[in-house]
C-alpha positions as CSV (number, residue, x, y, z in Angstrom):
1,M,-9.5,10.0,23.8
2,T,-9.9,13.2,25.7
3,L,-13.4,13.8,26.9
4,A,-14.4,17.4,27.1
5,I,-17.5,18.3,29.0
6,S,-19.9,20.6,27.2
7,P,-21.7,23.4,29.0
8,R,-25.0,21.7,28.5
9,I,-23.8,18.4,30.0
10,A,-22.1,20.2,32.9
11,S,-25.0,22.4,33.7
12,S,-27.6,19.6,33.5
13,N,-26.0,16.3,34.6
14,L,-23.2,17.4,36.8
15,S,-25.3,19.8,38.8
16,G,-27.7,17.0,39.6
17,I,-24.8,14.6,40.3
18,L,-22.9,17.0,42.6
19,S,-26.0,18.0,44.5
20,L,-26.5,14.4,45.6
21,D,-22.9,14.2,46.8
22,S,-22.4,17.7,48.2
23,I,-19.9,18.0,51.0
24,K,-22.4,20.3,52.8
25,S,-24.9,17.4,53.0
26,A,-24.3,15.9,56.4
27,D,-27.2,13.3,56.3
28,R,-26.8,11.5,53.1
29,S,-28.7,8.2,52.7
30,K,-27.0,5.0,51.8
31,R,-28.5,5.0,48.4
32,A,-27.2,8.5,47.7
33,S,-23.8,7.4,49.0
34,R,-23.7,4.4,46.6
35,F,-24.8,6.7,43.8
36,G,-22.1,9.2,44.8
37,E,-19.5,6.5,44.6
38,Y,-20.7,5.6,41.2
39,V,-20.5,9.3,40.1
40,E,-17.0,9.5,41.5
41,S,-15.9,6.5,39.4
42,I,-17.3,8.2,36.3
43,L,-15.5,11.5,37.1
44,D,-12.3,9.7,37.7
45,S,-12.5,8.1,34.2
46,I,-12.6,11.5,32.6
47,P,-9.1,12.6,31.4
48,D,-9.8,16.3,31.8
49,M,-9.2,17.9,35.2
50,I,-12.4,18.5,37.2
51,L,-12.6,20.6,40.4
52,V,-15.8,21.6,42.3
53,V,-15.6,24.5,44.7
54,D,-18.1,26.0,47.1
55,S,-19.2,29.6,47.3
56,E,-16.0,30.4,49.2
57,N,-13.8,28.7,46.5
58,T,-13.0,25.8,48.8
59,I,-12.4,22.6,46.9
60,I,-15.2,20.1,47.8
61,K,-14.6,17.5,45.0
62,S,-12.0,16.6,42.4
63,N,-11.3,13.8,40.0
64,D,-8.3,11.6,39.5
65,S,-6.8,13.6,36.6
66,A,-6.8,16.8,38.7
67,R,-5.3,15.1,41.7
68,K,-2.5,13.6,39.6
69,A,-1.7,16.9,38.0
70,L,-1.5,18.6,41.4
71,G,0.3,15.7,43.0
72,L,-2.2,15.6,45.8
73,A,-4.2,12.8,47.5
74,K,-7.9,12.8,47.6
75,D,-8.0,13.6,51.4
76,D,-5.4,16.3,51.0
77,I,-7.1,18.3,48.2
78,S,-10.5,18.4,49.8
79,G,-10.9,21.5,51.9
80,M,-8.0,23.4,50.1
81,H,-8.6,26.8,48.7
82,L,-8.7,27.1,44.9
83,N,-6.0,29.7,45.0
84,A,-3.6,27.1,46.4
85,V,-3.8,25.0,43.3
86,A,-4.9,27.3,40.5
87,D,-4.6,30.8,39.3
88,I,-8.0,31.7,37.9
89,D,-10.3,34.7,38.4
90,M,-13.5,33.1,39.7
91,G,-15.3,36.4,39.4
92,K,-15.3,35.9,35.6
93,A,-16.6,32.3,35.8
94,S,-19.3,31.9,33.2
95,H,-20.4,29.7,30.3
96,G,-17.3,30.7,28.3
97,S,-13.6,29.8,28.5
98,V,-11.6,31.3,31.3
99,P,-7.8,31.3,30.9
100,G,-5.5,30.4,33.8
101,T,-3.0,27.9,35.1
102,I,-2.8,24.8,37.3
103,K,0.1,24.7,39.8
104,S,1.0,21.1,39.0
105,V,3.9,19.1,40.3
106,S,5.7,19.8,37.0
107,G,5.2,23.6,37.2
108,Q,2.6,26.0,35.9
109,I,0.5,24.4,33.2
110,P,-1.3,26.8,30.8
111,T,-4.9,25.6,30.9
112,V,-8.2,26.5,29.3
113,F,-11.0,26.6,32.0
114,W,-14.7,26.3,31.7
115,A,-16.5,27.2,34.9
116,K,-20.2,27.1,35.7
117,R,-21.9,28.2,38.9
118,I,-24.8,26.0,40.0
119,T,-27.1,25.6,43.0
120,D,-27.4,22.2,44.5
121,M,-30.6,20.6,45.9
122,Q,-29.9,22.1,49.4
123,G,-29.7,25.6,47.9
124,E,-26.0,25.9,48.3
125,Q,-24.0,27.5,45.5
126,C,-20.9,25.7,44.0
127,T,-18.9,26.0,40.9
128,I,-17.9,23.3,38.5
129,I,-14.4,23.9,36.9
130,V,-13.3,21.8,34.0
131,A,-9.6,22.3,33.0
132,K,-8.3,20.9,29.7
133,D,-4.5,20.8,29.5
134,D,-3.5,21.3,25.8
135,S,0.2,20.7,26.4
136,G,0.5,18.5,29.5
137,M,-1.3,15.8,31.3
138,A,-4.6,15.6,29.4
139,T,-2.7,15.4,26.1
140,E,-0.6,12.6,27.6
141,L,-3.7,10.8,28.8
142,K,-5.2,11.1,25.4
143,K,-2.1,9.7,23.8
144,K,-2.2,6.8,26.2
145,I,-5.8,6.1,25.5
146,D,-5.2,6.3,21.7
147,D,-2.3,3.9,22.2
148,L,-4.6,1.6,24.2
149,N,-7.2,1.7,21.4
150,S,-4.5,1.0,18.9
151,S,-3.2,-1.9,20.9
152,Y,-6.7,-3.2,21.3
153,S,-7.2,-3.1,17.6
154,Q,-4.0,-5.0,17.0
155,L,-5.0,-7.6,19.6
156,F,-8.4,-7.9,17.9
157,G,-6.5,-8.4,14.6
158,Y,-4.3,-11.0,16.2
159,K,-7.3,-12.8,17.6
160,E,-8.9,-12.9,14.1
161,M,-5.6,-14.2,12.7
162,M,-5.4,-16.9,15.4
163,E,-9.0,-17.9,14.7
164,E,-8.2,-18.2,11.0
165,S,-5.0,-20.1,11.7
166,Y,-6.9,-22.5,14.0
167,E,-9.6,-23.1,11.3
168,E,-6.8,-23.7,8.8
169,F,-5.1,-26.1,11.2
170,K,-8.4,-28.0,11.6
171,K,-8.7,-28.3,7.8
172,V,-5.0,-29.5,7.5
173,S,-5.5,-31.9,10.4
174,K,-8.6,-33.3,8.7
175,K,-6.8,-33.6,5.4
176,K,-3.9,-35.4,7.1
177,D,-6.3,-37.9,8.7
178,E,-7.9,-38.5,5.3
179,F,-4.5,-38.9,3.7
180,V,-3.3,-41.4,6.3
181,S,-6.6,-43.3,5.9
182,M,-6.3,-43.4,2.1
183,V,-2.6,-44.4,2.3
184,A,-3.4,-47.3,4.6
185,H,-6.2,-48.4,2.3
186,E,-4.0,-48.2,-0.8
187,L,-1.2,-50.1,0.9
188,K,-3.5,-52.9,2.0
189,T,-4.5,-53.8,-1.5
190,P,-1.0,-54.9,-2.9
191,L,0.0,-56.2,0.5
192,A,-3.0,-58.5,0.6
193,A,-2.4,-59.7,-3.0
194,I,1.3,-60.4,-2.2
195,H,0.5,-62.2,1.0
196,G,-2.3,-64.2,-0.6
197,F,-0.4,-65.4,-3.6
198,S,2.7,-66.1,-1.6
199,E,0.7,-68.4,0.6
200,L,-0.7,-70.2,-2.5
201,L,2.8,-70.7,-3.8
202,K,3.6,-72.6,-0.6
203,N,1.1,-75.2,-1.8
204,E,3.2,-78.0,-3.4
205,K,0.6,-78.7,-6.1
206,V,0.4,-75.1,-7.2
207,F,4.2,-74.7,-7.1
208,S,4.8,-77.8,-9.2
209,D,2.5,-76.6,-11.9
210,P,4.7,-74.3,-14.1
211,K,1.8,-72.3,-15.6
212,T,0.0,-71.6,-12.3
213,R,3.3,-70.9,-10.6
214,E,4.3,-68.4,-13.3
215,K,0.8,-66.7,-13.1
216,Y,0.9,-66.3,-9.3
217,L,4.6,-65.2,-9.3
218,G,3.7,-62.6,-12.0
219,I,0.8,-61.2,-9.9
220,T,3.1,-61.1,-6.9
221,I,5.8,-59.3,-8.8
222,R,3.3,-56.8,-10.3
223,E,1.8,-56.0,-6.9
224,T,5.3,-55.7,-5.4
225,E,6.1,-53.1,-8.1
226,R,2.8,-51.3,-7.5
227,L,3.6,-51.2,-3.8
228,N,7.1,-49.9,-4.5
229,R,5.7,-47.2,-6.8
230,L,3.0,-46.2,-4.3
231,V,5.6,-45.8,-1.5
232,S,7.8,-43.7,-3.8
233,Q,4.9,-41.5,-4.7
234,I,3.9,-41.0,-1.0
235,L,7.5,-40.0,-0.2
236,D,7.4,-37.5,-3.1
237,L,4.2,-36.0,-1.8
238,S,5.7,-35.8,1.7
239,R,8.8,-34.0,0.4
240,I,6.6,-31.6,-1.6
241,D,4.4,-30.8,1.4
242,L,7.4,-30.3,3.7
243,G,9.3,-28.3,1.1
244,T,12.2,-30.7,1.3
245,M,12.2,-31.9,-2.4
246,N,15.7,-31.1,-3.6
247,L,16.0,-30.0,-7.3
248,N,19.2,-30.5,-9.2
249,I,18.8,-27.7,-11.8
250,E,20.9,-28.1,-15.0
251,R,20.7,-27.4,-18.7
252,I,18.9,-30.3,-20.5
253,D,18.3,-31.3,-24.1
254,F,14.5,-31.9,-23.9
255,S,14.7,-34.4,-26.8
256,E,16.8,-36.7,-24.6
257,I,13.9,-36.8,-22.1
258,L,11.5,-37.9,-24.8
259,K,14.0,-40.4,-26.1
260,I,14.0,-42.0,-22.6
261,A,10.2,-42.1,-22.6
262,D,10.2,-43.7,-26.0
263,E,12.6,-46.4,-24.9
264,N,10.6,-47.2,-21.7
265,I,7.1,-47.2,-23.1
266,R,7.2,-48.2,-26.8
267,Q,7.3,-51.9,-26.2
268,R,4.2,-51.8,-24.0
269,A,2.4,-49.6,-26.6
270,E,3.2,-51.9,-29.4
271,A,2.2,-54.9,-27.4
272,K,-1.3,-53.4,-27.2
273,G,-1.3,-52.6,-30.9
274,L,-1.0,-48.8,-30.3
275,S,0.7,-46.4,-32.6
276,L,3.2,-44.2,-30.6
277,E,4.4,-41.1,-32.4
278,F,6.8,-38.3,-31.3
279,Q,6.7,-34.9,-33.0
280,I,9.4,-32.7,-31.4
281,D,11.7,-29.8,-32.2
282,R,15.2,-31.2,-32.0
283,S,16.9,-28.2,-30.5
284,I,14.9,-27.5,-27.3
285,F,17.0,-26.9,-24.2
286,I,15.6,-26.3,-20.7
287,E,16.9,-25.5,-17.2
288,S,15.3,-28.1,-15.0
289,D,15.8,-31.2,-12.8
290,K,16.4,-34.1,-15.2
291,E,15.0,-36.9,-13.0
292,R,11.8,-34.9,-12.2
293,L,11.3,-34.0,-15.8
294,I,11.6,-37.7,-16.8
295,Q,9.1,-38.5,-14.0
296,I,6.6,-36.0,-15.4
297,V,6.9,-37.1,-19.1
298,L,6.9,-40.8,-18.3
299,N,3.8,-40.5,-16.1
300,L,1.8,-38.7,-18.8
301,V,2.9,-41.0,-21.7
302,D,2.5,-44.1,-19.5
303,N,-1.1,-43.0,-18.5
304,A,-1.9,-42.5,-22.2
305,V,-0.8,-46.1,-22.9
306,K,-2.6,-47.5,-19.9
307,Y,-6.0,-45.9,-20.7
308,T,-5.9,-46.5,-24.4
309,E,-7.1,-49.8,-25.8
310,H,-6.9,-49.1,-29.5
311,G,-5.8,-46.2,-31.7
312,S,-2.8,-44.0,-31.3
313,I,-0.7,-41.8,-28.9
314,L,0.9,-38.6,-30.1
315,V,3.6,-36.9,-28.1
316,S,4.7,-33.4,-29.2
317,A,7.1,-30.7,-27.9
318,K,8.0,-27.3,-29.4
319,A,9.6,-24.0,-28.3
320,D,7.1,-21.2,-27.7
321,G,9.0,-18.0,-26.9
322,T,10.4,-18.4,-23.4
323,D,8.5,-21.6,-22.7
324,I,8.3,-25.2,-23.9
325,M,4.9,-26.5,-25.0
326,F,4.5,-30.2,-24.4
327,S,1.5,-32.4,-25.0
328,V,0.4,-36.0,-24.9
329,S,-2.8,-37.0,-26.9
330,D,-4.5,-40.4,-26.9
331,T,-7.6,-42.0,-28.3
332,G,-8.4,-43.7,-25.1
333,V,-11.3,-43.9,-22.7
334,G,-11.4,-40.2,-22.0
335,I,-12.7,-38.5,-18.9
336,P,-16.3,-37.7,-18.1
337,E,-16.9,-34.0,-17.7
338,E,-18.2,-34.4,-14.1
339,H,-14.7,-35.6,-13.1
340,F,-12.7,-32.7,-14.6
341,N,-12.2,-30.7,-11.4
342,K,-10.9,-33.7,-9.5
343,I,-8.4,-35.2,-11.9
344,F,-5.4,-33.7,-10.0
345,T,-6.8,-34.7,-6.6
346,R,-4.7,-37.1,-4.6
347,F,-5.9,-40.7,-4.7
348,Y,-8.7,-39.8,-7.1
349,E,-9.5,-42.3,-9.8
350,V,-12.2,-41.9,-12.4
351,D,-12.7,-45.6,-12.6
352,S,-11.1,-47.3,-9.6
353,S,-11.7,-50.9,-10.9
354,F,-10.1,-50.1,-14.2
355,S,-7.2,-48.2,-12.5
356,R,-6.5,-51.2,-10.3
357,K,-6.5,-53.4,-13.4
358,V,-3.8,-51.3,-15.1
359,G,-1.9,-50.6,-11.9
360,G,-3.0,-47.0,-11.1
361,T,-2.6,-45.5,-7.7
362,G,-4.5,-42.2,-8.0
363,L,-1.3,-40.2,-7.1
364,G,0.6,-39.8,-10.4
365,L,-1.2,-36.8,-11.8
366,S,-1.4,-35.0,-8.5
367,I,2.4,-35.4,-8.1
368,V,3.0,-34.3,-11.7
369,K,0.9,-31.1,-11.1
370,E,2.8,-30.2,-8.0
371,I,6.3,-30.8,-9.5
372,V,5.2,-28.8,-12.6
373,E,4.3,-25.9,-10.2
374,L,7.7,-26.3,-8.5
375,F,9.1,-25.5,-11.9
376,S,6.7,-22.5,-12.2
377,G,4.9,-24.3,-15.0
378,K,1.3,-25.0,-15.8
379,I,-0.6,-28.2,-16.7
380,W,-4.1,-28.7,-18.0
381,F,-6.1,-31.1,-20.2
382,E,-8.9,-31.5,-22.7
383,S,-11.0,-34.6,-22.9
384,K,-14.1,-36.2,-24.5
385,Y,-15.5,-39.2,-22.8
386,G,-15.0,-42.3,-25.0
387,K,-12.8,-40.4,-27.6
388,G,-9.6,-39.6,-25.8
389,T,-7.6,-37.0,-23.8
390,T,-4.9,-34.5,-24.3
391,F,-2.7,-33.3,-21.5
392,F,-0.9,-30.0,-22.1
393,L,2.2,-28.8,-20.3
394,R,3.9,-25.4,-20.4
395,L,7.3,-25.0,-18.8
396,P,9.7,-22.0,-18.7
397,V,12.9,-22.6,-20.6
398,K,14.8,-20.8,-17.8
399,Y,14.2,-22.2,-14.4
400,R,12.2,-19.9,-12.2
401,R,11.2,-20.6,-8.6
402,P,7.4,-20.4,-7.9
403,D,7.9,-17.2,-5.8
404,E,9.9,-15.4,-8.4
405,K,8.2,-12.6,-10.3
406,I,7.9,-12.8,-14.1
407,T,9.6,-9.9,-15.9
408,G,9.2,-8.9,-19.5
409,N,6.7,-10.5,-21.8
C-alpha cells in the first residue's frame, strides 16, 4: 500500500525528525544518533521516494525507494546536487504539487512532487521533497505490498483451515479410540461365553448328560453366530468409513427381497406366537445392490421380531412416484423418547441386557442407516414406549449416488 505523506505530516513530524539528524549537525549525541537511525528505518519503509536537500539543493538525506529508483548507494547519493538526479524547479517549491521527473536507472520517470521548505533546530534551511511515481517504481512497490497482504490473508486462511483440520483430526482420533474400545468390549462377551462353555463341555459328567450338553452346545453355537455377525458388521462399518464398499447395482424385483425376508424370519415369528403380515405392491422394481437390500430388510424385520413379545408385525411396500416407500411396524417394547436421537448411533442399545438376551450388537441400525444413505435414501422411525415402533424407509427407484443432484420433482 503506497504511503503518501500529507503536507501536515511533512511539515510537523518530518521537520522535527530531520532537524535531529541534519547533516549540518557535527556534534550529535548518541541518543540523537540512535533516534536518527530509527527515523531512517521509518523513511526506508515508505514506498514513495523521499529526498531532503539543503539551501543549496545538495542532497543530505534519502530513503531506500529513492535510492533504488536512482540506482545509487546511500553514500553515493549524499552530497550530490538535486539537478543530477531530478528535473524540478525548486524556486516553485511550496505546499502544492510540483511536476517534474526523476532520472532513474530506467529513464526519465514522470513524477508528482510535493516540496516543503523547513528550518531545522540549528536554524538551517532545508527542503523535504516527496516524489510519488504513478507509473513506475512506487506503483510496483504498491503492487508488491498488495500481493504480500493478499498472500498473508491466504496464509491466515490456510492457518485457520489447518487448525480446523487438526480439531477434526482430534475428534476422529477420539472416535476411533472409542470405537476400538467398544469393539474390544463387544468381542469379549461372546468369546468369554464360548470359552467358558467349551471348558464345561470338557467335563465328562457334563458331556455325558445329553440335556446339559445340548444346552451348553446351543449357547456356544449361538455366541459363535453372534461373534460372526459382529465381525461381519464391523467389516461393513470399516468399508463404509473407508469408502471401499462395492455396490453391484442391478434391476431388482422388490417383492423378491420381501419373499426372502419372509422365508428367513416367519418360522421365528410364529415360534413366538407373532402374526407376520406382508402388504406389498407386486410390481415394484428398483435399481440397487441386491445383497445390501436384503441386509437392510432382514435387519429391520428381524429387529421387529426380536423386540416383540406378543402381537403382530406388518411389513409394507409401495411405489411412491420415483421412490419406494417401505415400512416395518411392530407391537413390541417400543423406544423411550429420550433415546430417539441415539437409535442410529454405533453400539447404542436402549436396553443392553435385553439386547444381549436376544443377540443384539448395537450395530445393525447404524449400518442400515449408512447403507440407505449410500443409496441416496432416507430412514426414520416413530415409536411409543410399550406400544410398538414403525421404521420407515424411502429409496429412489433409480439408483443415485449420494453426491448426485436431484433433478425434476
